CHARMM-style PDB file with segment names, atoms N, HN, CA, C and O in Angstrom:
ATOM      1  N   MET     1      60.555  46.263 -31.518  1.00  0.00      PROA
ATOM      2  CA  MET     1      60.735  45.839 -30.116  1.00  0.00      PROA
ATOM      3  C   MET     1      59.966  46.783 -29.182  1.00  0.00      PROA
ATOM      4  O   MET     1      59.218  46.336 -28.312  1.00  0.00      PROA
ATOM      5  N   LEU     2      60.159  48.082 -29.374  1.00  0.00      PROA
ATOM      6  HN  LEU     2      60.766  48.445 -30.081  1.00  0.00      PROA
ATOM      7  CA  LEU     2      59.545  49.061 -28.476  1.00  0.00      PROA
ATOM      8  C   LEU     2      58.034  49.050 -28.624  1.00  0.00      PROA
ATOM      9  O   LEU     2      57.307  49.140 -27.634  1.00  0.00      PROA
ATOM     10  N   SER     3      57.554  48.940 -29.871  1.00  0.00      PROA
ATOM     11  HN  SER     3      58.144  48.867 -30.675  1.00  0.00      PROA
ATOM     12  CA  SER     3      56.103  48.937 -30.077  1.00  0.00      PROA
ATOM     13  C   SER     3      55.483  47.719 -29.425  1.00  0.00      PROA
ATOM     14  O   SER     3      54.358  47.780 -28.929  1.00  0.00      PROA
ATOM     15  N   LYS     4      56.218  46.604 -29.424  1.00  0.00      PROA
ATOM     16  HN  LYS     4      57.132  46.555 -29.827  1.00  0.00      PROA
ATOM     17  CA  LYS     4      55.701  45.385 -28.796  1.00  0.00      PROA
ATOM     18  C   LYS     4      55.519  45.613 -27.300  1.00  0.00      PROA
ATOM     19  O   LYS     4      54.520  45.202 -26.711  1.00  0.00      PROA
ATOM     20  N   ILE     5      56.503  46.275 -26.699  1.00  0.00      PROA
ATOM     21  HN  ILE     5      57.315  46.610 -27.177  1.00  0.00      PROA
ATOM     22  CA  ILE     5      56.442  46.551 -25.258  1.00  0.00      PROA
ATOM     23  C   ILE     5      55.276  47.495 -24.974  1.00  0.00      PROA
ATOM     24  O   ILE     5      54.537  47.306 -24.007  1.00  0.00      PROA
ATOM     25  N   LYS     6      55.118  48.500 -25.814  1.00  0.00      PROA
ATOM     26  HN  LYS     6      55.718  48.653 -26.599  1.00  0.00      PROA
ATOM     27  CA  LYS     6      54.038  49.471 -25.610  1.00  0.00      PROA
ATOM     28  C   LYS     6      52.687  48.775 -25.653  1.00  0.00      PROA
ATOM     29  O   LYS     6      51.823  49.030 -24.813  1.00  0.00      PROA
ATOM     30  N   LYS     7      52.506  47.896 -26.630  1.00  0.00      PROA
ATOM     31  HN  LYS     7      53.207  47.688 -27.312  1.00  0.00      PROA
ATOM     32  CA  LYS     7      51.240  47.176 -26.734  1.00  0.00      PROA
ATOM     33  C   LYS     7      51.002  46.355 -25.484  1.00  0.00      PROA
ATOM     34  O   LYS     7      49.881  46.294 -24.980  1.00  0.00      PROA
ATOM     35  N   ARG     8      52.034  45.734 -24.989  1.00  0.00      PROA
ATOM     36  HN  ARG     8      52.945  45.783 -25.398  1.00  0.00      PROA
ATOM     37  CA  ARG     8      51.918  44.892 -23.805  1.00  0.00      PROA
ATOM     38  C   ARG     8      51.507  45.739 -22.603  1.00  0.00      PROA
ATOM     39  O   ARG     8      50.642  45.339 -21.824  1.00  0.00      PROA
ATOM     40  N   ILE     9      52.126  46.906 -22.456  1.00  0.00      PROA
ATOM     41  HN  ILE     9      52.828  47.231 -23.089  1.00  0.00      PROA
ATOM     42  CA  ILE     9      51.815  47.794 -21.333  1.00  0.00      PROA
ATOM     43  C   ILE     9      50.344  48.201 -21.389  1.00  0.00      PROA
ATOM     44  O   ILE     9      49.679  48.298 -20.358  1.00  0.00      PROA
ATOM     45  N   CYS    10      49.844  48.437 -22.598  1.00  0.00      PROA
ATOM     46  HN  CYS    10      50.384  48.358 -23.436  1.00  0.00      PROA
ATOM     47  CA  CYS    10      48.448  48.867 -22.755  1.00  0.00      PROA
ATOM     48  C   CYS    10      47.484  47.795 -22.261  1.00  0.00      PROA
ATOM     49  O   CYS    10      46.389  48.104 -21.789  1.00  0.00      PROA
ATOM     50  N   THR    11      47.899  46.526 -22.371  1.00  0.00      PROA
ATOM     51  HN  THR    11      48.788  46.275 -22.754  1.00  0.00      PROA
ATOM     52  CA  THR    11      47.012  45.450 -21.935  1.00  0.00      PROA
ATOM     53  C   THR    11      47.011  45.336 -20.421  1.00  0.00      PROA
ATOM     54  O   THR    11      46.058  44.826 -19.832  1.00  0.00      PROA
ATOM     55  N   ILE    12      48.088  45.813 -19.787  1.00  0.00      PROA
ATOM     56  HN  ILE    12      48.862  46.226 -20.266  1.00  0.00      PROA
ATOM     57  CA  ILE    12      48.155  45.783 -18.328  1.00  0.00      PROA
ATOM     58  C   ILE    12      47.282  46.909 -17.779  1.00  0.00      PROA
ATOM     59  O   ILE    12      47.183  47.984 -18.370  1.00  0.00      PROA
ATOM     60  N   SER    13      46.662  46.644 -16.657  1.00  0.00      PROA
ATOM     61  HN  SER    13      46.742  45.771 -16.176  1.00  0.00      PROA
ATOM     62  CA  SER    13      45.816  47.665 -16.034  1.00  0.00      PROA
ATOM     63  C   SER    13      46.616  48.962 -15.852  1.00  0.00      PROA
ATOM     64  O   SER    13      47.694  48.961 -15.258  1.00  0.00      PROA
ATOM     65  N   PHE    14      46.071  50.057 -16.372  1.00  0.00      PROA
ATOM     66  HN  PHE    14      45.196  50.057 -16.855  1.00  0.00      PROA
ATOM     67  CA  PHE    14      46.774  51.345 -16.296  1.00  0.00      PROA
ATOM     68  C   PHE    14      47.020  51.750 -14.847  1.00  0.00      PROA
ATOM     69  O   PHE    14      48.087  52.261 -14.509  1.00  0.00      PROA
ATOM     70  N   GLY    15      46.025  51.518 -13.995  1.00  0.00      PROA
ATOM     71  HN  GLY    15      45.157  51.103 -14.270  1.00  0.00      PROA
ATOM     72  CA  GLY    15      46.176  51.877 -12.590  1.00  0.00      PROA
ATOM     73  C   GLY    15      47.348  51.157 -11.953  1.00  0.00      PROA
ATOM     74  O   GLY    15      48.091  51.732 -11.158  1.00  0.00      PROA
ATOM     75  N   LYS    16      47.506  49.875 -12.318  1.00  0.00      PROA
ATOM     76  HN  LYS    16      46.903  49.408 -12.964  1.00  0.00      PROA
ATOM     77  CA  LYS    16      48.617  49.088 -11.769  1.00  0.00      PROA
ATOM     78  C   LYS    16      49.942  49.673 -12.225  1.00  0.00      PROA
ATOM     79  O   LYS    16      50.893  49.756 -11.448  1.00  0.00      PROA
ATOM     80  N   MET    17      49.999  50.079 -13.488  1.00  0.00      PROA
ATOM     81  HN  MET    17      49.226  50.012 -14.119  1.00  0.00      PROA
ATOM     82  CA  MET    17      51.232  50.665 -14.011  1.00  0.00      PROA
ATOM     83  C   MET    17      51.588  51.925 -13.232  1.00  0.00      PROA
ATOM     84  O   MET    17      52.739  52.125 -12.841  1.00  0.00      PROA
ATOM     85  N   VAL    18      50.582  52.774 -13.011  1.00  0.00      PROA
ATOM     86  HN  VAL    18      49.647  52.611 -13.328  1.00  0.00      PROA
ATOM     87  CA  VAL    18      50.818  54.025 -12.288  1.00  0.00      PROA
ATOM     88  C   VAL    18      51.335  53.734 -10.887  1.00  0.00      PROA
ATOM     89  O   VAL    18      52.290  54.355 -10.419  1.00  0.00      PROA
ATOM     90  N   GLU    19      50.689  52.777 -10.225  1.00  0.00      PROA
ATOM     91  HN  GLU    19      49.914  52.272 -10.604  1.00  0.00      PROA
ATOM     92  CA  GLU    19      51.115  52.428  -8.866  1.00  0.00      PROA
ATOM     93  C   GLU    19      52.557  51.949  -8.873  1.00  0.00      PROA
ATOM     94  O   GLU    19      53.342  52.312  -7.997  1.00  0.00      PROA
ATOM     95  N   MET    20      52.908  51.127  -9.869  1.00  0.00      PROA
ATOM     96  HN  MET    20      52.270  50.832 -10.581  1.00  0.00      PROA
ATOM     97  CA  MET    20      54.254  50.574  -9.953  1.00  0.00      PROA
ATOM     98  C   MET    20      55.265  51.687 -10.191  1.00  0.00      PROA
ATOM     99  O   MET    20      56.333  51.713  -9.578  1.00  0.00      PROA
ATOM    100  N   ILE    21      54.917  52.608 -11.089  1.00  0.00      PROA
ATOM    101  HN  ILE    21      54.050  52.587 -11.587  1.00  0.00      PROA
ATOM    102  CA  ILE    21      55.826  53.715 -11.388  1.00  0.00      PROA
ATOM    103  C   ILE    21      56.028  54.580 -10.146  1.00  0.00      PROA
ATOM    104  O   ILE    21      57.150  54.972  -9.826  1.00  0.00      PROA
ATOM    105  N   LYS    22      54.938  54.869  -9.456  1.00  0.00      PROA
ATOM    106  HN  LYS    22      54.026  54.550  -9.716  1.00  0.00      PROA
ATOM    107  CA  LYS    22      55.033  55.694  -8.241  1.00  0.00      PROA
ATOM    108  C   LYS    22      55.909  54.996  -7.205  1.00  0.00      PROA
ATOM    109  O   LYS    22      56.743  55.627  -6.557  1.00  0.00      PROA
ATOM    110  N   TYR    23      55.710  53.686  -7.057  1.00  0.00      PROA
ATOM    111  HN  TYR    23      55.032  53.173  -7.584  1.00  0.00      PROA
ATOM    112  CA  TYR    23      56.476  52.907  -6.084  1.00  0.00      PROA
ATOM    113  C   TYR    23      57.945  52.927  -6.431  1.00  0.00      PROA
ATOM    114  O   TYR    23      58.788  53.153  -5.563  1.00  0.00      PROA
ATOM    115  N   LYS    24      58.263  52.691  -7.703  1.00  0.00      PROA
ATOM    116  HN  LYS    24      57.578  52.507  -8.408  1.00  0.00      PROA
ATOM    117  CA  LYS    24      59.659  52.705  -8.146  1.00  0.00      PROA
ATOM    118  C   LYS    24      60.267  54.091  -7.949  1.00  0.00      PROA
ATOM    119  O   LYS    24      61.402  54.225  -7.492  1.00  0.00      PROA
ATOM    120  N   ALA    25      59.498  55.114  -8.301  1.00  0.00      PROA
ATOM    121  HN  ALA    25      58.576  55.004  -8.672  1.00  0.00      PROA
ATOM    122  CA  ALA    25      59.995  56.484  -8.179  1.00  0.00      PROA
ATOM    123  C   ALA    25      60.305  56.803  -6.727  1.00  0.00      PROA
ATOM    124  O   ALA    25      61.292  57.475  -6.425  1.00  0.00      PROA
ATOM    125  N   LYS    26      59.450  56.313  -5.825  1.00  0.00      PROA
ATOM    126  HN  LYS    26      58.648  55.768  -6.071  1.00  0.00      PROA
ATOM    127  CA  LYS    26      59.660  56.569  -4.401  1.00  0.00      PROA
ATOM    128  C   LYS    26      60.978  55.952  -3.961  1.00  0.00      PROA
ATOM    129  O   LYS    26      61.716  56.529  -3.163  1.00  0.00      PROA
ATOM    130  N   GLU    27      61.262  54.759  -4.499  1.00  0.00      PROA
ATOM    131  HN  GLU    27      60.663  54.291  -5.148  1.00  0.00      PROA
ATOM    132  CA  GLU    27      62.521  54.076  -4.167  1.00  0.00      PROA
ATOM    133  C   GLU    27      63.715  54.945  -4.535  1.00  0.00      PROA
ATOM    134  O   GLU    27      64.711  54.984  -3.814  1.00  0.00      PROA
ATOM    135  N   TYR    28      63.606  55.647  -5.672  1.00  0.00      PROA
ATOM    136  HN  TYR    28      62.796  55.615  -6.258  1.00  0.00      PROA
ATOM    137  CA  TYR    28      64.714  56.483  -6.142  1.00  0.00      PROA
ATOM    138  C   TYR    28      64.594  57.926  -5.666  1.00  0.00      PROA
ATOM    139  O   TYR    28      65.422  58.770  -6.008  1.00  0.00      PROA
ATOM    140  N   GLY    29      63.558  58.205  -4.877  1.00  0.00      PROA
ATOM    141  HN  GLY    29      62.885  57.520  -4.599  1.00  0.00      PROA
ATOM    142  CA  GLY    29      63.406  59.553  -4.350  1.00  0.00      PROA
ATOM    143  C   GLY    29      62.916  60.539  -5.387  1.00  0.00      PROA
ATOM    144  O   GLY    29      63.226  61.729  -5.329  1.00  0.00      PROA
ATOM    145  N   ILE    30      62.146  60.033  -6.336  1.00  0.00      PROA
ATOM    146  HN  ILE    30      61.894  59.066  -6.383  1.00  0.00      PROA
ATOM    147  CA  ILE    30      61.616  60.911  -7.378  1.00  0.00      PROA
ATOM    148  C   ILE    30      60.117  61.077  -7.152  1.00  0.00      PROA
ATOM    149  O   ILE    30      59.412  60.116  -6.847  1.00  0.00      PROA
ATOM    150  N   THR    31      59.648  62.301  -7.305  1.00  0.00      PROA
ATOM    151  HN  THR    31      60.222  63.081  -7.553  1.00  0.00      PROA
ATOM    152  CA  THR    31      58.215  62.538  -7.174  1.00  0.00      PROA
ATOM    153  C   THR    31      57.584  62.463  -8.559  1.00  0.00      PROA
ATOM    154  O   THR    31      58.002  63.152  -9.489  1.00  0.00      PROA
ATOM    155  N   VAL    32      56.578  61.619  -8.674  1.00  0.00      PROA
ATOM    156  HN  VAL    32      56.238  61.059  -7.918  1.00  0.00      PROA
ATOM    157  CA  VAL    32      55.913  61.449  -9.965  1.00  0.00      PROA
ATOM    158  C   VAL    32      54.508  62.021  -9.895  1.00  0.00      PROA
ATOM    159  O   VAL    32      53.720  61.684  -9.011  1.00  0.00      PROA
ATOM    160  N   GLU    33      54.216  62.897 -10.850  1.00  0.00      PROA
ATOM    161  HN  GLU    33      54.856  63.170 -11.568  1.00  0.00      PROA
ATOM    162  CA  GLU    33      52.871  63.473 -10.923  1.00  0.00      PROA
ATOM    163  C   GLU    33      52.201  62.901 -12.157  1.00  0.00      PROA
ATOM    164  O   GLU    33      52.717  63.014 -13.269  1.00  0.00      PROA
ATOM    165  N   VAL    34      51.043  62.284 -11.948  1.00  0.00      PROA
ATOM    166  HN  VAL    34      50.624  62.193 -11.044  1.00  0.00      PROA
ATOM    167  CA  VAL    34      50.330  61.690 -13.079  1.00  0.00      PROA
ATOM    168  C   VAL    34      49.196  62.614 -13.487  1.00  0.00      PROA
ATOM    169  O   VAL    34      48.316  62.931 -12.686  1.00  0.00      PROA
ATOM    170  N   VAL    35      49.226  63.042 -14.741  1.00  0.00      PROA
ATOM    171  HN  VAL    35      49.941  62.784 -15.392  1.00  0.00      PROA
ATOM    172  CA  VAL    35      48.185  63.920 -15.263  1.00  0.00      PROA
ATOM    173  C   VAL    35      47.350  63.132 -16.264  1.00  0.00      PROA
ATOM    174  O   VAL    35      47.882  62.572 -17.223  1.00  0.00      PROA
ATOM    175  N   ASP    36      46.046  63.093 -16.038  1.00  0.00      PROA
ATOM    176  HN  ASP    36      45.614  63.548 -15.259  1.00  0.00      PROA
ATOM    177  CA  ASP    36      45.168  62.355 -16.955  1.00  0.00      PROA
ATOM    178  C   ASP    36      45.028  63.096 -18.276  1.00  0.00      PROA
ATOM    179  OT1 ASP    36      44.327  62.630 -19.174  1.00  0.00      PROA
TER     180      ASP     36
END
């Protein structure tokens, strides 16, 4: 199940994922630092 989700995430634009995570984190008041 988890590997299936991981594969799916990889197909999604990475930049979009980062933006979504940052947006969600902001909602919860969490600061997210993305390191390449």
